[in-house]
N, C-alpha and C positions, 0 to 999 in steps of 0.2 A: 607426403611432400617434402617434410623436414629431411627424411632420410635421403631423398633425391637431390636436395640442395646440398647435403653434407657430403654425398658420394662425389657430387660434381665438383665440389670444393677440394676434396681429397685427390682426384684425380688431375685437377688443375695444378695443385701443388706438387704433386709427384712429377708432373711434367716440367714444372719450373725448376725443380731440385736436378733433374737429369740434365736439364739444359744447362745448369751452372756447372756441372762436372764437365760436359762438352766444351763449354766455354774455356774452362780452366785448362784442359788437355790442348785445345787448339792455341791458346796463348803459349803455353809451355813449348809446343812444337815450333810456333812461330819464333820464339825468344832465342833459341839456341843456347849455347854455353860459351863463354869465355872470349871469343874473338872480337876486338874492337869494331870491326865492320859489321858483325853480325849483332853486336848491341845497338849500334846506331840504326841499323835496319829494323831491329826488334822495337825499339822506341817509336819509330816512324809506324811500323806495323801496328802497333798498340793503339796509335791515334786513328788508323784507318782500318780498323778490324772490320772484315767483311761478313763474318758469320752473325754479327748483330749489328743493329743500326746505331748504336751509341758506343761511348768509349768503354771499353771492358773493365777498366779499372774503377771508374765511377759506378759501373753497373754492380760489380762484385762488393764494392764497399757499402753501397746502399743497401743491398741484400742483407750483408753482414750487420750492418748498423740497426736495420728495421726488424732483424729476426727476433726481437723480444715480443712482437705482436704477430698474431696469424695473418697471412697474406690473403688479400681478396682477389688481387690481380698483380701479375708480374709479366710485362710484355717487353721483352728485350729489344723488339724492333722498333717500338715507339718509345722506349725509355721510360715506361710509367709503371710505378710500384705503388699500390695502394693497400694499406694495412686495414684489417677489420677493427672494430672497437676494443681497445685494450683497457683493462682496469687493473691498476696495480694493487695486489693484495694489501699494501700498507696503507692505501688511500681508498678506502670504500667510499662509493658514492661519487666518484670523479672517474672519468674515462676519456680517452684520446683516440683519434684516428689520424693517421699520417699519410700523405701522398708525397712521393718523391718523383720528380721528372728530371731526366737528363736529357738536355737540349741540344748536345753537341757530340762529335766524335773526338773532341780534343780534351785534354784533362786540363780544364780551365775552371776557375772559381764561378765564372759566370754561365757555366754549363750545367749547373745543377740549381734547382729550385724546390724547396721544401715547403709544404703547406700542412697545417694541423688544425684540427677542429676538437673542441673539448666541449664536453657536456658534464653537468652535475645533477645528481638526483635530489629532486625537491618534491616533497609529498607523493612519493611513489612514481614521479614522471622524470624523464631525461629532459633537461632543459639546457639550451646551448649557453655557453660561457665564453668568455674571452680567453685567448691564449696569448701569453706574453711573448712579444718579439724575440726576447732573449732565447726562449726555448726553441724557436725555429732556428735562429742563428747558430745555436749550440749543435743542433742535429746536422746542420750544413757543414760546421767546422768538423764535426767528428768524421763525417763522411768524407770530406776533402782530405783530411789527414790520413785516413785510411787508404784512400786512393793512392795518395802520394807515396805512403809506405810500400803499398803493393808494387807500384812502379819501380821505386828504388830497388826492392829485393828481386825483382824480375832482371833488372839490368845488372845488379851485382851478381846475378847467377846463383 
């Protein structure tokens, strides 16, 4: 049963990674190089990407930012990314799980929502613990900054 679940997760991640490559190629094809009219069209096209249901810059930035943890779900159509429990090797007895949701096709701060769950190990059992609001805000800031950088780099060509 564990092998079947591992195999299913591996296949799902492989498809997610291949989709990322497809999305990157589609964005590069859409963007063109150099001409101002094409840059303007490219900027609008990134806002209305048809191959996925959400903003491509936010999607890629969220995947890059959350790549420290194994992914359980990554659905570009719904814009949901869910990580598995991640335990930092430097902080034994503490683990976190993150969910990022992209809510819109436009690159805006309110188009991204990040939620995190945290557990600590007590007496051999994982117990829910609070997550500081600053942690979630920092993750959102990192994703938004990466998305803006990706957009700037794409427009600059």
